[in-house]
C-alpha positions in Angstrom: 4.6 23.6 11.1 2.7 21.4 13.5 1.0 18.3 12.2 -2.7 18.4 11.9 -4.6 15.9 14.0 -6.3 13.2 11.9 -9.1 11.3 13.5 -10.1 7.8 12.8 -12.7 7.8 9.9 -16.3 7.1 10.8 -18.3 4.4 9.2 -19.6 5.7 5.8 -16.4 7.7 5.2 -14.6 4.8 3.6 -15.5 1.8 1.4 -16.6 -1.2 3.5 -13.7 -3.2 2.1 -11.2 -1.1 4.0 -13.0 -1.4 7.3 -11.0 -4.5 8.3 -7.7 -2.7 7.6 -8.8 0.4 9.5 -9.8 -1.7 12.5 -6.2 -3.1 12.6 -4.7 0.4 13.2 -4.0 0.7 16.9 -4.9 3.9 18.8 -6.0 7.1 17.3 -2.8 9.0 16.4 -2.5 7.9 12.8 0.5 10.1 12.0 2.4 8.6 14.9 1.4 5.1 13.7 2.6 5.8 10.2 5.9 7.2 11.4 6.5 4.2 13.7 5.6 1.7 10.9 8.0 3.5 8.5 10.8 3.2 11.0 10.0 -0.5 11.8 9.9 -1.3 8.1 13.3 0.4 7.4 14.9 -1.4 10.4 13.5 -4.7 9.3 14.8 -4.3 5.8 18.1 -3.0 6.9 18.6 -6.2 8.9 18.3 -8.4 5.9 20.8 -9.3 3.2 20.2 -8.2 -0.4 19.8 -11.8 -1.5 16.9 -12.3 1.0 14.9 -10.2 -1.4 14.7 -13.1 -3.8 13.2 -15.5 -1.3 9.7 -16.8 -1.7 8.0 -19.2 0.8 6.7 -21.4 -2.0 7.5 -21.9 -5.7 4.5 -20.0 -7.1 4.5 -17.2 -4.5 5.9 -13.7 -4.7 9.4 -12.9 -3.7 10.1 -10.4 -0.9 11.1 -7.9 -3.6 7.9 -8.4 -5.5 5.9 -7.9 -2.3 7.8 -4.7 -1.5 7.1 -3.5 -5.1 3.4 -4.2 -4.6 3.4 -2.2 -1.3 5.2 0.7 -3.0 2.7 0.7 -5.9 -0.1 0.8 -3.3 1.5 3.7 -1.4 1.9 5.6 -4.6 -1.8 5.1 -5.4 -3.0 6.1 -1.9 -0.6 9.1 -1.9 -2.0 10.3 -5.2 -5.6 9.9 -3.9 -4.7 11.8 -0.7 -3.2 14.6 -2.8 -6.4 14.8 -5.0 -8.5 14.9 -1.8 -6.3 17.6 -0.3 -6.7 19.7 -3.4 -10.4 19.1 -3.6 -9.9 17.9 -7.1 -13.4 16.9 -8.4 -12.3 15.3 -11.7 -13.0 11.5 -11.9 -10.1 9.3 -10.7 -8.8 6.6 -12.9 -9.8 3.1 -11.8 -7.7 0.0 -12.4 -9.1 -2.3 -15.0 -11.5 -4.8 -13.5 -9.8 -7.6 -15.4 -6.8 -7.2 -13.1 -8.4 -9.5 -10.5 -8.7 -12.3 -13.0 -5.2 -12.0 -14.2 -2.6 -14.2 -12.6 0.5 -12.8 -11.0 2.7 -14.6 -13.5 0.7 -13.1 -16.4 1.0 -9.6 -14.9 4.7 -10.0 -14.3 5.3 -11.1 -17.9 3.4 -8.1 -19.2 5.3 -5.8 -16.9 8.6 -7.3 -17.9 7.8 -6.8 -21.6 7.4 -3.1 -20.9 
């Protein structure tokens, strides 16, 4: 089955917050960009030792593994949203609690660890 062409979204088709990220995507072939990024990410991770995942550039910053976990969580959310859009699902989507922005990373980690 051939891939469907996906064009760059026009202003007004996305929340303004995401405009800066959309502007960073090179070219117009988003599926090719996604495939290339996946390959580059896998190659980069394969070139590292397992212990590198515990590195952080400063004491209070996330480890490489925590960053990857955050990226995976984000991909899961966006994948779910895309599925809902593809199905034309009109039921309201759940929204993360607004207090999340005011919660520190350490506090969230301790809550997640408790679960």
